[in-house]
Structures are given as structure tokens and as C-alpha cells.
N, C-alpha and C positions, 0 to 999 in steps of 0.2 A: 393578761399574764401574771400570777401569781409574783410574791415578794421572792420566794424560797426560787421559783423558775428565773425570775429576773436576774437574782443574785449569780444561779448557775451560769446564764447565759453570759453575763458580763465576766464571769470568772474563765470561762473558756475563750473568751475574746481577748482578754488581757493576756492568756498562756499562749495562746495563738499568735499575740503580739511578741511576744517574748519576755513576756512580764511576769513570770513566775511567781514571785513574791507576793505580788498582788494578787494574784489569782488563789493563792493558799488562803489568803484573808478572806477571799471573795467563796469560794467553796465552802471554807469553815461558816462562814456567815449561812449559806445556804442549808448547811445542815444543821444548823441550830433552828431554822426557818421549817425543818422539815422536810425539806428536800430526799426524793428517793435515795437511800445509801447508797444502792449498787451507783448509780451514775454519779453522786457526790464525791464519794471515797475512791471511786475508779479515778476519775479526773484529778483530785487533789493528791492522790498518789504520783501519778506521774508529775504533778507538779512538785512535788518533796522530790521525787527522783532527779529532776532537772536541776535541782538547787544540791544536789550530793548529799542529800537527807535521807539515808538508804532505811535506816532502822524507822522512822517515823514512815516512811513509804510503806514497809513491811505491815507496819501496823494497821495501815488505810488498806491495802490489798487482804488483810486477814479481816476487816471487817466487810469488805465485798462478800469475799467468801463464805463469810458467816450466814448472809442472805441469798447468796447465790452460789452452791457449791461448785458448779458446773463451769462458772465464767472463765471462761479460755484467758482472756485479756488480764484478767486479774491475776491467774496462775502464772502467765509468762512473766509481768511486768515484778510479780515478788519473786521469781525466779531468777531473775536480774538483780534485784535488790539482795538475795542471798549470795551471788556470786561478788557483788561487790562487799558486802563484809566479808567474803572469803569461807562462806557459809557452802561447799561446793556440794556436798551432798545433798542439802536440802535443794539447793538450784537443780539437780538434777532432776530429783523427785518432781517439783514444780514443773520442771519443762517438759517432762515424759508426759505429765498430765496434758500440759498445754498441747505439746501434738498429737496427742491421743485425740483432741477433741477438734484441732485444725493442723492438717499436715502440709497446710499451704502459707505455715508463717515460716519461711526458708530462714529466718536470721533465727530462729531458736533452733535450728540445727547447729549453727556456729557457736551459740552462747552454749550449747549443751555440751559440744565438741571441747570447748573450752573446760568446762567441769570436769568432763571426764580427763583432759589432760593431765588436769592440774590435780586429780585425785590417782595418777597412775593407770587410768585403764586407758591404756594406749589405742587397743584395736578399735573400742568404741569411738574414741574421740577420730580415731583415723578414719572410720566409716562416716561421721558427722562433717568432719571436716570436706570430704570428699563432697557431699551432698551441698555444704556451703558453699563450694566454689562457683556453683553455678550464680549466686545472688550478685546483686548488681552493687556497685560502689556506695550508691547512694542508701540505699537498705542498711549496708554496714556502716555507714557516716551516722546515721542515726543512732544505730546501736552502740558505736564506738564513743560517742557523744556523752551516752549515761554515765562513762567512768570517766572522761576528762583526763585525767595524769592518773589514772590510777589502774592503767592498764600496764604498766609494767609488774602489776600484781601476776601477771600471768606467765611467768618465768618459765615453769615447767612445760608449757604449750611452746615457748621460743627456743626452749632447749631442744624438746623433740623436733621441732622443725628443722633445726640448723644441724641434728645429731645425722649419722649415719645408719642406727639401728632401729629396730622396731618396724614396725608396720607401713611408717610413713611412705617408705620408699616401694612397698609393693602397691600400695593403694593411690597415691598421690606422685603427679608428675613433677618435674621440677617448675613447669611453669605455676600450678596449682600451691604447690609451697611456697613459690616468691609472693603470690597473691597473697596468702594467707600471711604471711610473715608482715609484709606493707602494712597489710590492716591491723596488725597485733602491735606494732613498733609505734 
């Protein structure tokens, strides 16, 4: 195994073991040693997201996309980083591109629904939230952990779910609305 591959492997192990700070260091060293930029920056970007370093994560996902413009995971994660930074229009753009490449990443519907709601696109948000209600709590837990305590930034989404107007009541039943509110709360 080469030094770069060894560092990448160790970084993945540290990240999986709950040590994102250590993994960032190892991924950076792997990059310096000439590791595949798509692999190393995708992994380091994910670790940066775990550390709530969203701008830095965006930069790593940009690097991935410079080398592989169709990388669905980089588009998804960059969309999430944009959301965390309040850049909802950019998040929608990236999440659209991610979903075009992978219709099975269900949690992307939840993320895009939130971004739509936060930009006042209620009908689009309702449709995505309807799709998201089939997600398992485990999928959503991983997604919400990316935001930590920042989830309160989704005030428009919560207001719409608590309101009596708009497409929510036509598209979502009470059980689905309650499930979404619990996820966002």
C-alpha cells in the first residue's frame, strides 16, 4: 500500500470511529501525497461537515466536482453545506443535480423540500416532503446530525407545517406533517 493510500485508509478509519478532526489531518496528508483528489476531497469534505465547517466542506466538494463534474455524492453534500450556510437557492441547484443522477437518495428530497420551503416555494416543498415521509428515521437522523443545533434555521418550514394554509393540507396528512415536524424540531 502506498503512503497516500495508507493515509486515506487511516483517515477513513478515524472518521468512521468518530474522530473527524483526526481524519481531516490524515486526508490532508493523503492529498499532499498525491491521493486521488475525488476520493480524498469527498472524504475530507464529509469530515469537515461533521465538524460543522461548512464553507471549508463546500470548497472540498468544489474540488471533487472540478475533477468529476457528475459526482452525485459531492453534489448532494455540497447542497447540504449550502443549506447549512443559508444559501437555499444554491442548495436547490445542487440537490436537483444530485437527484437527477440518483433518484434513490431519498433524504435529498427532504433537504430539497426544506430549501424550497425556506425560499417560499411551498408547492415544490410539499411535493418533496410527501416523498420524504417514506424515509426511515435512521436516514433522517444522519441528515439532521449534519446540522446539529442549526436546525432552528428552518423557521419557514416549521411555520408552514404548523399553518393551515398552502398546499400542505392538500398533500400531507396529519401523520405525515407530525413526522416532518418531529424531524425538524
